[in-house]
mmCIF file of the N, C-alpha and C atoms, coordinates in Angstrom:
data_MODEL
# 
_entry.id   MODEL 
# 
loop_
_atom_site.group_PDB 
_atom_site.id 
_atom_site.type_symbol 
_atom_site.label_atom_id 
_atom_site.label_alt_id 
_atom_site.label_comp_id 
_atom_site.label_asym_id 
_atom_site.label_entity_id 
_atom_site.label_seq_id 
_atom_site.pdbx_PDB_ins_code 
_atom_site.Cartn_x 
_atom_site.Cartn_y 
_atom_site.Cartn_z 
_atom_site.occupancy 
_atom_site.B_iso_or_equiv 
_atom_site.pdbx_formal_charge 
_atom_site.auth_seq_id 
_atom_site.auth_comp_id 
_atom_site.auth_asym_id 
_atom_site.auth_atom_id 
_atom_site.pdbx_PDB_model_num 
ATOM 1   N N  . MET A 1 1  ? 0.853   -1.173 0.000   1.00 0.00 ? 1  MET A N  1 
ATOM 2   C CA . MET A 1 1  ? 0.000   0.000  0.000   1.00 0.00 ? 1  MET A CA 1 
ATOM 3   C C  . MET A 1 1  ? 0.900   1.237  0.000   1.00 0.00 ? 1  MET A C  1 
ATOM 4   N N  . PRO A 1 2  ? 0.750   2.111  -1.002  1.00 0.00 ? 2  PRO A N  1 
ATOM 5   C CA . PRO A 1 2  ? 1.572   3.323  -1.066  1.00 0.00 ? 2  PRO A CA 1 
ATOM 6   C C  . PRO A 1 2  ? 1.297   4.258  0.111   1.00 0.00 ? 2  PRO A C  1 
ATOM 7   N N  . ILE A 1 3  ? 2.328   4.960  0.518   1.00 0.00 ? 3  ILE A N  1 
ATOM 8   C CA . ILE A 1 3  ? 2.203   5.967  1.578   1.00 0.00 ? 3  ILE A CA 1 
ATOM 9   C C  . ILE A 1 3  ? 2.521   7.329  0.967   1.00 0.00 ? 3  ILE A C  1 
ATOM 10  N N  . ILE A 1 4  ? 1.657   8.294  1.245   1.00 0.00 ? 4  ILE A N  1 
ATOM 11  C CA . ILE A 1 4  ? 1.836   9.655  0.746   1.00 0.00 ? 4  ILE A CA 1 
ATOM 12  C C  . ILE A 1 4  ? 2.161   10.545 1.944   1.00 0.00 ? 4  ILE A C  1 
ATOM 13  N N  . LYS A 1 5  ? 3.254   11.261 1.862   1.00 0.00 ? 5  LYS A N  1 
ATOM 14  C CA . LYS A 1 5  ? 3.637   12.195 2.918   1.00 0.00 ? 5  LYS A CA 1 
ATOM 15  C C  . LYS A 1 5  ? 3.238   13.595 2.479   1.00 0.00 ? 5  LYS A C  1 
ATOM 16  N N  . ILE A 1 6  ? 2.419   14.240 3.290   1.00 0.00 ? 6  ILE A N  1 
ATOM 17  C CA . ILE A 1 6  ? 1.945   15.586 3.002   1.00 0.00 ? 6  ILE A CA 1 
ATOM 18  C C  . ILE A 1 6  ? 2.712   16.546 3.895   1.00 0.00 ? 6  ILE A C  1 
ATOM 19  N N  . LEU A 1 7  ? 3.416   17.478 3.282   1.00 0.00 ? 7  LEU A N  1 
ATOM 20  C CA . LEU A 1 7  ? 4.136   18.480 4.052   1.00 0.00 ? 7  LEU A CA 1 
ATOM 21  C C  . LEU A 1 7  ? 3.145   19.510 4.588   1.00 0.00 ? 7  LEU A C  1 
ATOM 22  N N  . PRO A 1 8  ? 3.464   20.149 5.695   1.00 0.00 ? 8  PRO A N  1 
ATOM 23  C CA . PRO A 1 8  ? 2.539   21.131 6.265   1.00 0.00 ? 8  PRO A CA 1 
ATOM 24  C C  . PRO A 1 8  ? 2.182   22.234 5.271   1.00 0.00 ? 8  PRO A C  1 
ATOM 25  N N  . HIS A 1 9  ? 0.900   22.561 5.232   1.00 0.00 ? 9  HIS A N  1 
ATOM 26  C CA . HIS A 1 9  ? 0.383   23.655 4.411   1.00 0.00 ? 9  HIS A CA 1 
ATOM 27  C C  . HIS A 1 9  ? -0.677  24.362 5.245   1.00 0.00 ? 9  HIS A C  1 
ATOM 28  N N  . ALA A 1 10 ? -0.524  25.658 5.414   1.00 0.00 ? 10 ALA A N  1 
ATOM 29  C CA . ALA A 1 10 ? -1.390  26.423 6.320   1.00 0.00 ? 10 ALA A CA 1 
ATOM 30  C C  . ALA A 1 10 ? -2.877  26.243 6.055   1.00 0.00 ? 10 ALA A C  1 
ATOM 31  N N  . ASP A 1 11 ? -3.280  26.127 4.798   1.00 0.00 ? 11 ASP A N  1 
ATOM 32  C CA . ASP A 1 11 ? -4.705  26.045 4.466   1.00 0.00 ? 11 ASP A CA 1 
ATOM 33  C C  . ASP A 1 11 ? -5.235  24.614 4.399   1.00 0.00 ? 11 ASP A C  1 
ATOM 34  N N  . TYR A 1 12 ? -4.434  23.669 3.965   1.00 0.00 ? 12 TYR A N  1 
ATOM 35  C CA . TYR A 1 12 ? -4.948  22.325 3.672   1.00 0.00 ? 12 TYR A CA 1 
ATOM 36  C C  . TYR A 1 12 ? -4.581  21.271 4.707   1.00 0.00 ? 12 TYR A C  1 
ATOM 37  N N  . CYS A 1 13 ? -3.406  21.391 5.293   1.00 0.00 ? 13 CYS A N  1 
ATOM 38  C CA . CYS A 1 13 ? -2.958  20.364 6.236   1.00 0.00 ? 13 CYS A CA 1 
ATOM 39  C C  . CYS A 1 13 ? -1.884  20.984 7.137   1.00 0.00 ? 13 CYS A C  1 
ATOM 40  N N  . PRO A 1 14 ? -2.283  21.828 8.078   1.00 0.00 ? 14 PRO A N  1 
ATOM 41  C CA . PRO A 1 14 ? -1.322  22.595 8.870   1.00 0.00 ? 14 PRO A CA 1 
ATOM 42  C C  . PRO A 1 14 ? -0.259  21.758 9.584   1.00 0.00 ? 14 PRO A C  1 
ATOM 43  N N  . GLN A 1 15 ? -0.607  20.575 10.026  1.00 0.00 ? 15 GLN A N  1 
ATOM 44  C CA . GLN A 1 15 ? 0.344   19.738 10.755  1.00 0.00 ? 15 GLN A CA 1 
ATOM 45  C C  . GLN A 1 15 ? 1.127   18.794 9.855   1.00 0.00 ? 15 GLN A C  1 
ATOM 46  N N  . GLY A 1 16 ? 0.760   18.744 8.564   1.00 0.00 ? 16 GLY A N  1 
ATOM 47  C CA . GLY A 1 16 ? 1.342   17.734 7.687   1.00 0.00 ? 16 GLY A CA 1 
ATOM 48  C C  . GLY A 1 16 ? 0.692   16.390 8.016   1.00 0.00 ? 16 GLY A C  1 
ATOM 49  N N  . ALA A 1 17 ? 0.968   15.379 7.220   1.00 0.00 ? 17 ALA A N  1 
ATOM 50  C CA . ALA A 1 17 ? 0.362   14.071 7.464   1.00 0.00 ? 17 ALA A CA 1 
ATOM 51  C C  . ALA A 1 17 ? 1.076   13.004 6.652   1.00 0.00 ? 17 ALA A C  1 
ATOM 52  N N  . GLU A 1 18 ? 0.829   11.782 7.026   1.00 0.00 ? 18 GLU A N  1 
ATOM 53  C CA . GLU A 1 18 ? 1.277   10.636 6.256   1.00 0.00 ? 18 GLU A CA 1 
ATOM 54  C C  . GLU A 1 18 ? 0.059   9.740  6.108   1.00 0.00 ? 18 GLU A C  1 
ATOM 55  N N  . ILE A 1 19 ? -0.350  9.482  4.865   1.00 0.00 ? 19 ILE A N  1 
ATOM 56  C CA . ILE A 1 19 ? -1.559  8.702  4.634   1.00 0.00 ? 19 ILE A CA 1 
ATOM 57  C C  . ILE A 1 19 ? -1.257  7.496  3.758   1.00 0.00 ? 19 ILE A C  1 
ATOM 58  N N  . LYS A 1 20 ? -2.070  6.473  3.900   1.00 0.00 ? 20 LYS A N  1 
ATOM 59  C CA . LYS A 1 20 ? -1.967  5.290  3.045   1.00 0.00 ? 20 LYS A CA 1 
ATOM 60  C C  . LYS A 1 20 ? -2.971  5.428  1.915   1.00 0.00 ? 20 LYS A C  1 
ATOM 61  N N  . ALA A 1 21 ? -2.558  5.015  0.735   1.00 0.00 ? 21 ALA A N  1 
ATOM 62  C CA . ALA A 1 21 ? -3.432  5.084  -0.438  1.00 0.00 ? 21 ALA A CA 1 
ATOM 63  C C  . ALA A 1 21 ? -3.608  3.686  -1.003  1.00 0.00 ? 21 ALA A C  1 
ATOM 64  N N  . ASN A 1 22 ? -4.727  3.460  -1.654  1.00 0.00 ? 22 ASN A N  1 
ATOM 65  C CA . ASN A 1 22 ? -4.947  2.194  -2.344  1.00 0.00 ? 22 ASN A CA 1 
ATOM 66  C C  . ASN A 1 22 ? -4.251  2.231  -3.690  1.00 0.00 ? 22 ASN A C  1 
ATOM 67  N N  . LEU A 1 23 ? -3.690  1.114  -4.111  1.00 0.00 ? 23 LEU A N  1 
ATOM 68  C CA . LEU A 1 23 ? -3.098  1.040  -5.440  1.00 0.00 ? 23 LEU A CA 1 
ATOM 69  C C  . LEU A 1 23 ? -4.150  1.416  -6.471  1.00 0.00 ? 23 LEU A C  1 
ATOM 70  N N  . GLY A 1 24 ? -3.795  2.266  -7.412  1.00 0.00 ? 24 GLY A N  1 
ATOM 71  C CA . GLY A 1 24 ? -4.728  2.683  -8.456  1.00 0.00 ? 24 GLY A CA 1 
ATOM 72  C C  . GLY A 1 24 ? -5.490  3.950  -8.140  1.00 0.00 ? 24 GLY A C  1 
ATOM 73  N N  . ASP A 1 25 ? -5.528  4.365  -6.860  1.00 0.00 ? 25 ASP A N  1 
ATOM 74  C CA . ASP A 1 25 ? -6.181  5.620  -6.514  1.00 0.00 ? 25 ASP A CA 1 
ATOM 75  C C  . ASP A 1 25 ? -5.345  6.790  -7.006  1.00 0.00 ? 25 ASP A C  1 
ATOM 76  N N  . SER A 1 26 ? -5.993  7.875  -7.354  1.00 0.00 ? 26 SER A N  1 
ATOM 77  C CA . SER A 1 26 ? -5.252  9.090  -7.686  1.00 0.00 ? 26 SER A CA 1 
ATOM 78  C C  . SER A 1 26 ? -4.812  9.751  -6.382  1.00 0.00 ? 26 SER A C  1 
ATOM 79  N N  . ILE A 1 27 ? -3.839  10.631 -6.471  1.00 0.00 ? 27 ILE A N  1 
ATOM 80  C CA . ILE A 1 27 ? -3.405  11.360 -5.280  1.00 0.00 ? 27 ILE A CA 1 
ATOM 81  C C  . ILE A 1 27 ? -4.562  12.205 -4.759  1.00 0.00 ? 27 ILE A C  1 
ATOM 82  N N  . CYS A 1 28 ? -5.322  12.797 -5.656  1.00 0.00 ? 28 CYS A N  1 
ATOM 83  C CA . CYS A 1 28 ? -6.481  13.595 -5.256  1.00 0.00 ? 28 CYS A CA 1 
ATOM 84  C C  . CYS A 1 28 ? -7.471  12.738 -4.462  1.00 0.00 ? 28 CYS A C  1 
ATOM 85  N N  . GLU A 1 29 ? -7.790  11.558 -4.957  1.00 0.00 ? 29 GLU A N  1 
ATOM 86  C CA . GLU A 1 29 ? -8.705  10.650 -4.239  1.00 0.00 ? 29 GLU A CA 1 
ATOM 87  C C  . GLU A 1 29 ? -8.172  10.317 -2.854  1.00 0.00 ? 29 GLU A C  1 
ATOM 88  N N  . ALA A 1 30 ? -6.896  9.990  -2.781  1.00 0.00 ? 30 ALA A N  1 
ATOM 89  C CA . ALA A 1 30 ? -6.302  9.610  -1.502  1.00 0.00 ? 30 ALA A CA 1 
ATOM 90  C C  . ALA A 1 30 ? -6.361  10.760 -0.501  1.00 0.00 ? 30 ALA A C  1 
ATOM 91  N N  . LEU A 1 31 ? -6.057  11.967 -0.959  1.00 0.00 ? 31 LEU A N  1 
ATOM 92  C CA . LEU A 1 31 ? -6.111  13.119 -0.062  1.00 0.00 ? 31 LEU A CA 1 
ATOM 93  C C  . LEU A 1 31 ? -7.526  13.363 0.433   1.00 0.00 ? 31 LEU A C  1 
ATOM 94  N N  . LEU A 1 32 ? -8.484  13.370 -0.462  1.00 0.00 ? 32 LEU A N  1 
ATOM 95  C CA . LEU A 1 32 ? -9.879  13.620 -0.085  1.00 0.00 ? 32 LEU A CA 1 
ATOM 96  C C  . LEU A 1 32 ? -10.407 12.547 0.857   1.00 0.00 ? 32 LEU A C  1 
ATOM 97  N N  . GLU A 1 33 ? -10.071 11.288 0.597   1.00 0.00 ? 33 GLU A N  1 
ATOM 98  C CA . GLU A 1 33 ? -10.532 10.186 1.456   1.00 0.00 ? 33 GLU A CA 1 
ATOM 99  C C  . GLU A 1 33 ? -9.946  10.274 2.861   1.00 0.00 ? 33 GLU A C  1 
ATOM 100 N N  . ASN A 1 34 ? -8.866  11.022 3.005   1.00 0.00 ? 34 ASN A N  1 
ATOM 101 C CA . ASN A 1 34 ? -8.217  11.163 4.309   1.00 0.00 ? 34 ASN A CA 1 
ATOM 102 C C  . ASN A 1 34 ? -8.437  12.543 4.924   1.00 0.00 ? 34 ASN A C  1 
ATOM 103 N N  . GLY A 1 35 ? -9.459  13.237 4.461   1.00 0.00 ? 35 GLY A N  1 
ATOM 104 C CA . GLY A 1 35 ? -9.861  14.494 5.077   1.00 0.00 ? 35 GLY A CA 1 
ATOM 105 C C  . GLY A 1 35 ? -9.019  15.705 4.705   1.00 0.00 ? 35 GLY A C  1 
ATOM 106 N N  . ILE A 1 36 ? -8.195  15.596 3.661   1.00 0.00 ? 36 ILE A N  1 
ATOM 107 C CA . ILE A 1 36 ? -7.404  16.732 3.205   1.00 0.00 ? 36 ILE A CA 1 
ATOM 108 C C  . ILE A 1 36 ? -8.124  17.308 1.986   1.00 0.00 ? 36 ILE A C  1 
ATOM 109 N N  . GLU A 1 37 ? -8.865  18.372 2.225   1.00 0.00 ? 37 GLU A N  1 
ATOM 110 C CA . GLU A 1 37 ? -9.794  18.923 1.240   1.00 0.00 ? 37 GLU A CA 1 
ATOM 111 C C  . GLU A 1 37 ? -9.104  19.860 0.249   1.00 0.00 ? 37 GLU A C  1 
ATOM 112 N N  . ILE A 1 38 ? -8.482  19.290 -0.786  1.00 0.00 ? 38 ILE A N  1 
ATOM 113 C CA . ILE A 1 38 ? -7.886  20.117 -1.829  1.00 0.00 ? 38 ILE A CA 1 
ATOM 114 C C  . ILE A 1 38 ? -8.953  20.457 -2.863  1.00 0.00 ? 38 ILE A C  1 
ATOM 115 N N  . GLU A 1 39 ? -8.749  21.558 -3.550  1.00 0.00 ? 39 GLU A N  1 
ATOM 116 C CA . GLU A 1 39 ? -9.690  21.972 -4.592  1.00 0.00 ? 39 GLU A CA 1 
ATOM 117 C C  . GLU A 1 39 ? -9.619  20.993 -5.754  1.00 0.00 ? 39 GLU A C  1 
ATOM 118 N N  . HIS A 1 40 ? -10.775 20.661 -6.319  1.00 0.00 ? 40 HIS A N  1 
ATOM 119 C CA . HIS A 1 40 ? -10.843 19.741 -7.462  1.00 0.00 ? 40 HIS A CA 1 
ATOM 120 C C  . HIS A 1 40 ? -12.129 20.017 -8.241  1.00 0.00 ? 40 HIS A C  1 
ATOM 121 N N  . ALA A 1 41 ? -12.112 21.092 -8.997  1.00 0.00 ? 41 ALA A N  1 
ATOM 122 C CA . ALA A 1 41 ? -13.315 21.619 -9.642  1.00 0.00 ? 41 ALA A CA 1 
ATOM 123 C C  . ALA A 1 41 ? -13.914 20.715 -10.722 1.00 0.00 ? 41 ALA A C  1 
ATOM 124 N N  . CYS A 1 42 ? -13.141 19.830 -11.315 1.00 0.00 ? 42 CYS A N  1 
ATOM 125 C CA . CYS A 1 42 ? -13.659 19.031 -12.436 1.00 0.00 ? 42 CYS A CA 1 
ATOM 126 C C  . CYS A 1 42 ? -14.027 17.603 -12.019 1.00 0.00 ? 42 CYS A C  1 
ATOM 127 N N  . ASP A 1 43 ? -14.218 17.370 -10.731 1.00 0.00 ? 43 ASP A N  1 
ATOM 128 C CA . ASP A 1 43 ? -14.571 16.035 -10.233 1.00 0.00 ? 43 ASP A CA 1 
ATOM 129 C C  . ASP A 1 43 ? -13.549 14.976 -10.630 1.00 0.00 ? 43 ASP A C  1 
ATOM 130 N N  . MET A 1 44 ? -12.289 15.326 -10.572 1.00 0.00 ? 44 MET A N  1 
ATOM 131 C CA . MET A 1 44 ? -11.166 14.405 -10.807 1.00 0.00 ? 44 MET A CA 1 
ATOM 132 C C  . MET A 1 44 ? -11.111 13.833 -12.222 1.00 0.00 ? 44 MET A C  1 
ATOM 133 N N  . SER A 1 45 ? -11.466 14.630 -13.220 1.00 0.00 ? 45 SER A N  1 
ATOM 134 C CA . SER A 1 45 ? -11.386 14.162 -14.599 1.00 0.00 ? 45 SER A CA 1 
ATOM 135 C C  . SER A 1 45 ? -10.112 14.646 -15.301 1.00 0.00 ? 45 SER A C  1 
ATOM 136 N N  . CYS A 1 46 ? -9.236  15.301 -14.561 1.00 0.00 ? 46 CYS A N  1 
ATOM 137 C CA . CYS A 1 46 ? -7.950  15.822 -15.089 1.00 0.00 ? 46 CYS A CA 1 
ATOM 138 C C  . CYS A 1 46 ? -8.165  16.846 -16.198 1.00 0.00 ? 46 CYS A C  1 
ATOM 139 N N  . ALA A 1 47 ? -9.178  17.676 -16.039 1.00 0.00 ? 47 ALA A N  1 
ATOM 140 C CA . ALA A 1 47 ? -9.504  18.641 -17.084 1.00 0.00 ? 47 ALA A CA 1 
ATOM 141 C C  . ALA A 1 47 ? -9.304  20.098 -16.675 1.00 0.00 ? 47 ALA A C  1 
ATOM 142 N N  . CYS A 1 48 ? -9.259  20.403 -15.386 1.00 0.00 ? 48 CYS A N  1 
ATOM 143 C CA . CYS A 1 48 ? -9.296  21.819 -14.999 1.00 0.00 ? 48 CYS A CA 1 
ATOM 144 C C  . CYS A 1 48 ? -8.011  22.349 -14.369 1.00 0.00 ? 48 CYS A C  1 
ATOM 145 N N  . THR A 1 49 ? -7.131  21.525 -13.928 1.00 0.00 ? 49 THR A N  1 
ATOM 146 C CA . THR A 1 49 ? -5.849  21.876 -13.285 1.00 0.00 ? 49 THR A CA 1 
ATOM 147 C C  . THR A 1 49 ? -5.993  22.648 -11.973 1.00 0.00 ? 49 THR A C  1 
ATOM 148 N N  . THR A 1 50 ? -7.060  22.426 -11.227 1.00 0.00 ? 50 THR A N  1 
ATOM 149 C CA . THR A 1 50 ? -7.184  23.093 -9.929  1.00 0.00 ? 50 THR A CA 1 
ATOM 150 C C  . THR A 1 50 ? -6.534  22.302 -8.802  1.00 0.00 ? 50 THR A C  1 
ATOM 151 N N  . CYS A 1 51 ? -6.264  21.045 -8.979  1.00 0.00 ? 51 CYS A N  1 
ATOM 152 C CA . CYS A 1 51 ? -5.727  20.210 -7.887  1.00 0.00 ? 51 CYS A CA 1 
ATOM 153 C C  . CYS A 1 51 ? -4.203  20.079 -7.967  1.00 0.00 ? 51 CYS A C  1 
ATOM 154 N N  . HIS A 1 52 ? -3.520  21.191 -8.047  1.00 0.00 ? 52 HIS A N  1 
ATOM 155 C CA . HIS A 1 52 ? -2.057  21.177 -8.158  1.00 0.00 ? 52 HIS A CA 1 
ATOM 156 C C  . HIS A 1 52 ? -1.407  20.608 -6.901  1.00 0.00 ? 52 HIS A C  1 
ATOM 157 N N  . ILE A 1 53 ? -0.415  19.773 -7.106  1.00 0.00 ? 53 ILE A N  1 
ATOM 158 C CA . ILE A 1 53 ? 0.418   19.267 -6.025  1.00 0.00 ? 53 ILE A CA 1 
ATOM 159 C C  . ILE A 1 53 ? 1.865   19.302 -6.509  1.00 0.00 ? 53 ILE A C  1 
ATOM 160 N N  . VAL A 1 54 ? 2.793   19.189 -5.587  1.00 0.00 ? 54 VAL A N  1 
ATOM 161 C CA . VAL A 1 54 ? 4.210   19.105 -5.921  1.00 0.00 ? 54 VAL A CA 1 
ATOM 162 C C  . VAL A 1 54 ? 4.684   17.733 -5.469  1.00 0.00 ? 54 VAL A C  1 
ATOM 163 N N  . VAL A 1 55 ? 5.222   16.941 -6.390  1.00 0.00 ? 55 VAL A N  1 
ATOM 164 C CA . VAL A 1 55 ? 5.742   15.619 -6.063  1.00 0.00 ? 55 VAL A CA 1 
ATOM 165 C C  . VAL A 1 55 ? 7.249   15.752 -5.900  1.00 0.00 ? 55 VAL A C  1 
ATOM 166 N N  . ARG A 1 56 ? 7.737   15.511 -4.688  1.00 0.00 ? 56 ARG A N  1 
ATOM 167 C CA . ARG A 1 56 ? 9.168   15.671 -4.412  1.00 0.00 ? 56 ARG A CA 1 
ATOM 168 C C  . ARG A 1 56 ? 9.922   14.357 -4.539  1.00 0.00 ? 56 ARG A C  1 
ATOM 169 N N  . GLU A 1 57 ? 9.258   13.247 -4.315  1.00 0.00 ? 57 GLU A N  1 
ATOM 170 C CA . GLU A 1 57 ? 9.883   11.928 -4.443  1.00 0.00 ? 57 GLU A CA 1 
ATOM 171 C C  . GLU A 1 57 ? 8.840   10.959 -4.998  1.00 0.00 ? 57 GLU A C  1 
ATOM 172 N N  . GLY A 1 58 ? 9.286   10.004 -5.788  1.00 0.00 ? 58 GLY A N  1 
ATOM 173 C CA . GLY A 1 58 ? 8.385   8.959  -6.263  1.00 0.00 ? 58 GLY A CA 1 
ATOM 174 C C  . GLY A 1 58 ? 7.642   9.267  -7.540  1.00 0.00 ? 58 GLY A C  1 
ATOM 175 N N  . PHE A 1 59 ? 7.998   10.351 -8.234  1.00 0.00 ? 59 PHE A N  1 
ATOM 176 C CA . PHE A 1 59 ? 7.284   10.736 -9.448  1.00 0.00 ? 59 PHE A CA 1 
ATOM 177 C C  . PHE A 1 59 ? 7.263   9.605  -10.471 1.00 0.00 ? 59 PHE A C  1 
ATOM 178 N N  . SER A 1 60 ? 8.353   8.877  -10.594 1.00 0.00 ? 60 SER A N  1 
ATOM 179 C CA . SER A 1 60 ? 8.434   7.810  -11.602 1.00 0.00 ? 60 SER A CA 1 
ATOM 180 C C  . SER A 1 60 ? 7.479   6.655  -11.303 1.00 0.00 ? 60 SER A C  1 
ATOM 181 N N  . SER A 1 61 ? 6.953   6.570  -10.096 1.00 0.00 ? 61 SER A N  1 
ATOM 182 C CA . SER A 1 61 ? 6.028   5.480  -9.753  1.00 0.00 ? 61 SER A CA 1 
ATOM 183 C C  . SER A 1 61 ? 4.567   5.845  -10.051 1.00 0.00 ? 61 SER A C  1 
ATOM 184 N N  . LEU A 1 62 ? 4.307   7.076  -10.497 1.00 0.00 ? 62 LEU A N  1 
ATOM 185 C CA . LEU A 1 62 ? 2.942   7.517  -10.750 1.00 0.00 ? 62 LEU A CA 1 
ATOM 186 C C  . LEU A 1 62 ? 2.482   7.162  -12.157 1.00 0.00 ? 62 LEU A C  1 
ATOM 187 N N  . ASN A 1 63 ? 1.160   6.961  -12.297 1.00 0.00 ? 63 ASN A N  1 
ATOM 188 C CA . ASN A 1 63 ? 0.569   6.788  -13.616 1.00 0.00 ? 63 ASN A CA 1 
ATOM 189 C C  . ASN A 1 63 ? 0.574   8.118  -14.351 1.00 0.00 ? 63 ASN A C  1 
ATOM 190 N N  . GLU A 1 64 ? 0.329   8.093  -15.641 1.00 0.00 ? 64 GLU A N  1 
ATOM 191 C CA . GLU A 1 64 ? 0.370   9.314  -16.455 1.00 0.00 ? 64 GLU A CA 1 
ATOM 192 C C  . GLU A 1 64 ? -0.566  10.394 -15.938 1.00 0.00 ? 64 GLU A C  1 
ATOM 193 N N  . LEU A 1 65 ? -1.807  10.065 -15.632 1.00 0.00 ? 65 LEU A N  1 
ATOM 194 C CA . LEU A 1 65 ? -2.743  11.078 -15.135 1.00 0.00 ? 65 LEU A CA 1 
ATOM 195 C C  . LEU A 1 65 ? -2.410  11.431 -13.719 1.00 0.00 ? 65 LEU A C  1 
# 
């Protein structure tokens, strides 16, 4: 099970967090399922670019979308 480390962000996750994600879930899905409410205006269809994140490690393990 992949683990996502969220660095502290004043608006979205002030304390930072480490969450487990299901294989095949998008990062957006994993964050939302764990109570980290990031903006996602297009219902996760990868069409609007509102759910920006910065991947510092593990980028090569991600799917294209």
